[in-house]
C-alpha positions as CSV (number, residue, x, y, z in Angstrom):
1,M,34.3,125.1,101.8
2,K,33.6,128.8,102.1
3,T,30.1,129.9,101.2
4,N,29.8,132.9,98.9
5,H,27.9,135.8,100.4
6,I,26.5,138.1,97.7
7,A,24.7,141.5,98.0
8,L,22.3,142.5,95.3
9,I,21.5,146.1,95.9
10,V,18.7,147.6,93.8
11,A,18.3,151.3,93.4
12,G,15.9,152.5,90.7
13,G,14.0,155.3,92.3
14,S,13.6,158.9,91.1
15,G,13.3,162.1,93.0
16,S,9.6,162.6,92.3
17,R,8.2,161.8,95.7
18,M,11.2,163.6,97.3
19,G,10.4,166.7,95.4
20,T,14.0,166.9,94.0
21,N,15.7,166.7,90.7
22,V,18.1,164.1,92.0
23,A,17.1,160.5,92.6
24,K,16.7,159.7,96.2
25,Q,19.5,157.2,96.3
26,F,22.0,159.9,95.3
27,L,20.9,162.5,97.9
28,P,23.6,163.6,100.5
29,F,23.6,161.4,103.6
30,S,26.3,161.2,106.2
31,K,29.7,161.7,104.5
32,N,28.5,160.8,101.0
33,T,25.1,159.6,99.7
34,V,22.2,157.4,100.7
35,L,23.2,154.6,98.3
36,M,26.9,154.8,99.2
37,H,26.1,154.5,102.9
38,T,23.9,151.4,102.1
39,I,26.8,149.8,100.3
40,E,29.2,150.6,103.1
41,R,27.0,148.7,105.5
42,F,27.4,145.5,103.6
43,F,31.1,146.0,103.1
44,E,31.5,146.6,106.9
45,Y,29.7,143.3,107.4
46,N,32.2,141.5,105.2
47,N,34.8,143.2,103.1
48,S,35.0,140.2,100.8
49,I,31.3,140.1,100.0
50,K,30.5,140.2,96.3
51,I,28.4,143.3,95.6
52,Y,26.2,143.8,92.6
53,L,24.6,147.2,92.2
54,V,21.6,147.6,89.8
55,L,20.9,151.1,88.5
56,P,18.8,152.4,85.6
57,K,20.9,153.0,82.5
58,S,20.2,156.7,82.7
59,Q,21.7,157.0,86.1
60,I,25.0,155.0,85.7
61,S,27.1,157.9,84.4
62,F,25.9,160.1,87.3
63,W,26.8,157.4,89.7
64,K,30.3,157.2,88.3
65,E,30.6,161.0,88.7
66,L,29.6,160.7,92.4
67,C,32.1,157.9,93.0
68,Q,34.8,160.3,91.8
69,K,33.5,163.2,93.8
70,Y,33.3,161.2,97.1
71,I,36.4,159.0,96.3
72,F,34.1,156.0,96.7
73,S,36.0,152.9,95.8
74,I,34.3,149.9,97.3
75,P,34.6,147.1,94.7
76,L,31.3,146.2,93.0
77,T,29.7,145.1,89.7
78,L,27.4,147.6,88.0
79,V,24.3,146.1,86.4
80,E,21.8,147.9,84.1
81,G,18.3,147.8,85.5
82,G,15.0,147.0,83.8
83,A,11.6,148.6,83.5
84,S,10.4,147.4,86.9
85,R,11.9,146.2,90.1
86,F,11.2,142.6,89.2
87,Q,13.1,143.0,85.9
88,S,16.0,144.9,87.7
89,V,16.4,142.1,90.2
90,R,16.4,139.5,87.4
91,N,19.0,141.5,85.5
92,G,21.1,141.5,88.7
93,I,20.6,137.7,89.2
94,D,21.7,137.1,85.6
95,A,24.8,139.1,86.2
96,I,26.0,137.1,89.2
97,K,29.2,135.2,88.3
98,E,29.3,133.0,91.3
99,K,27.9,129.5,90.8
100,T,26.7,128.9,94.4
101,G,26.1,131.0,97.5
102,F,23.5,133.1,99.2
103,V,22.2,136.4,97.9
104,A,20.9,139.2,100.0
105,I,18.6,141.5,97.9
106,H,18.4,144.9,99.5
107,D,16.8,148.3,98.7
108,G,19.5,150.9,98.0
109,V,17.5,153.5,99.9
110,R,17.6,151.6,103.2
111,P,21.0,153.0,104.5
112,L,20.4,152.2,108.2
113,I,20.5,148.4,107.8
114,S,22.4,147.0,110.8
115,I,25.4,144.7,110.5
116,K,23.7,142.3,112.9
117,T,20.6,142.1,110.6
118,I,22.8,141.4,107.6
119,K,24.6,138.7,109.5
120,D,21.3,137.2,110.8
121,S,19.9,137.2,107.3
122,F,22.8,135.2,105.9
123,D,22.9,132.9,108.9
124,K,19.2,132.0,108.8
125,A,19.2,131.6,105.0
126,Q,22.1,129.2,105.2
127,E,20.1,127.2,107.8
128,L,16.7,127.3,106.2
129,G,17.2,128.3,102.5
130,N,15.9,131.9,102.8
131,A,15.4,134.7,105.3
132,V,13.2,137.7,104.9
133,V,13.5,140.6,107.4
134,A,10.2,141.8,108.9
135,V,8.8,143.8,111.8
136,K,5.4,143.8,113.6
137,P,3.1,146.8,112.9
138,K,2.8,149.2,115.7
139,D,-0.5,150.8,114.6
140,S,-4.0,149.4,114.6
141,L,-5.1,148.0,111.2
142,R,-8.4,147.9,109.3
143,V,-9.3,146.2,106.0
144,F,-12.0,146.8,103.5
145,S,-14.9,144.3,103.7
146,E,-18.1,144.0,101.8
147,N,-20.0,147.2,100.7
148,N,-16.9,149.3,101.0
149,Q,-17.0,149.0,104.8
150,T,-13.9,148.5,107.0
151,K,-13.3,146.2,109.9
152,S,-10.6,145.9,112.5
153,V,-8.1,143.1,112.2
154,D,-5.6,141.7,114.7
155,R,-2.3,143.4,114.0
156,N,-0.4,140.4,115.5
157,D,-1.4,138.4,112.4
158,F,0.6,140.8,110.1
159,F,4.2,141.7,109.4
160,I,5.8,144.7,107.7
161,I,8.3,143.3,105.2
162,Q,11.7,144.9,104.8
163,T,15.0,144.1,103.1
164,P,17.4,142.3,102.9
165,Q,15.6,139.3,101.6
166,T,18.2,136.5,101.4
167,F,18.0,133.4,99.3
168,E,20.1,130.4,98.2
169,L,21.4,131.4,94.7
170,L,20.2,128.5,92.6
171,A,16.7,128.6,94.2
172,L,16.6,132.4,93.5
173,K,17.6,131.9,89.8
174,N,14.9,129.3,89.4
175,A,12.2,131.5,91.0
176,Y,13.1,134.4,88.7
177,T,12.6,132.3,85.5
178,T,8.9,133.0,85.8
179,L,7.1,135.7,83.9
180,E,6.5,139.0,85.8
181,L,3.1,139.2,87.5
182,P,1.3,142.3,89.0
183,F,1.4,140.9,92.6
184,F,5.2,140.5,92.6
185,T,5.8,143.3,95.1
186,D,9.0,141.9,96.5
187,D,11.3,138.9,96.2
188,A,9.4,136.9,98.8
189,S,6.2,137.2,96.7
190,V,8.1,135.6,93.8
191,F,9.0,132.7,96.0
192,D,5.4,132.5,97.2
193,Y,4.3,132.0,93.6
194,H,6.5,128.9,93.5
195,N,5.0,127.6,96.7
196,Q,8.3,128.0,98.6
197,M,8.1,128.5,102.3
198,I,9.3,132.0,103.4
199,H,11.2,132.3,106.7
200,L,10.9,135.6,108.5
201,I,13.5,137.0,110.8
202,E,13.2,139.9,113.2
203,G,14.2,143.3,111.7
204,K,14.5,146.7,113.2
205,Y,12.2,149.7,113.0
206,D,15.1,152.0,112.1
207,N,15.7,150.1,108.9
208,I,13.5,152.5,107.1
209,K,13.1,153.0,103.3
210,I,13.8,156.6,102.2
211,T,10.9,157.6,99.9
212,T,9.7,161.0,101.1
213,P,11.3,164.1,102.6
214,E,10.1,163.1,106.0
215,D,11.9,159.7,105.7
216,L,15.2,161.5,105.0
217,I,14.8,163.8,108.0
218,L,14.1,160.7,110.2
219,A,16.9,158.7,108.7
220,K,19.4,161.5,109.4
221,A,18.2,161.8,113.0
222,L,18.4,158.0,113.5
223,L,21.9,158.0,112.1
224,K,23.0,160.7,114.5
225,M,21.5,158.7,117.4
226,Q,23.3,155.5,116.3
227,K,26.6,157.4,116.2
228,N,26.0,158.7,119.7
229,N,25.3,155.3,121.2
């Protein structure tokens, strides 16, 4: 029996930190936009994947205009987002029509996600129930201790979490029945709250999240390097 592979792509950002009037997911990137490039990566992985795109209600009409402008026709289901990322993800989960399968939740502004990472994420989730992409920090780390002092910590004890974060659909639905809490910074933290073991898989340092102007410059340079290799 074929297993459903589902991509839940969440894009709720604005242009505030980018210093633009256009939300970062709609900025030009490659031959279209950041968000379109992200969606294309999942479609390249599997052209029968079910894609659910969560956007703020105020951005949906502009998205449709961009789809016409760039003749972007990858099939997907549009979902209206909520007031927070947690609520947007939950809206996306509620919209999923499939009864079983595995869901890769991904930031719409991570356009450089590799096909291999997507595949590894689904493969490991099917084996263990979930898979969360992560990389080791490169820099030294310090934490606050008592009396506002800082102390060094072993960076080998830490991971930088990325997306996609892939989960079995029914377990994901169950986890998101909880009330939103302040420490839910990503989907893995929601599972932590339910005492579910999180399985990390190795990500890539070029799977960056575009948040600031510097990120966009770097992403374009990395994309050019990928095309040249």
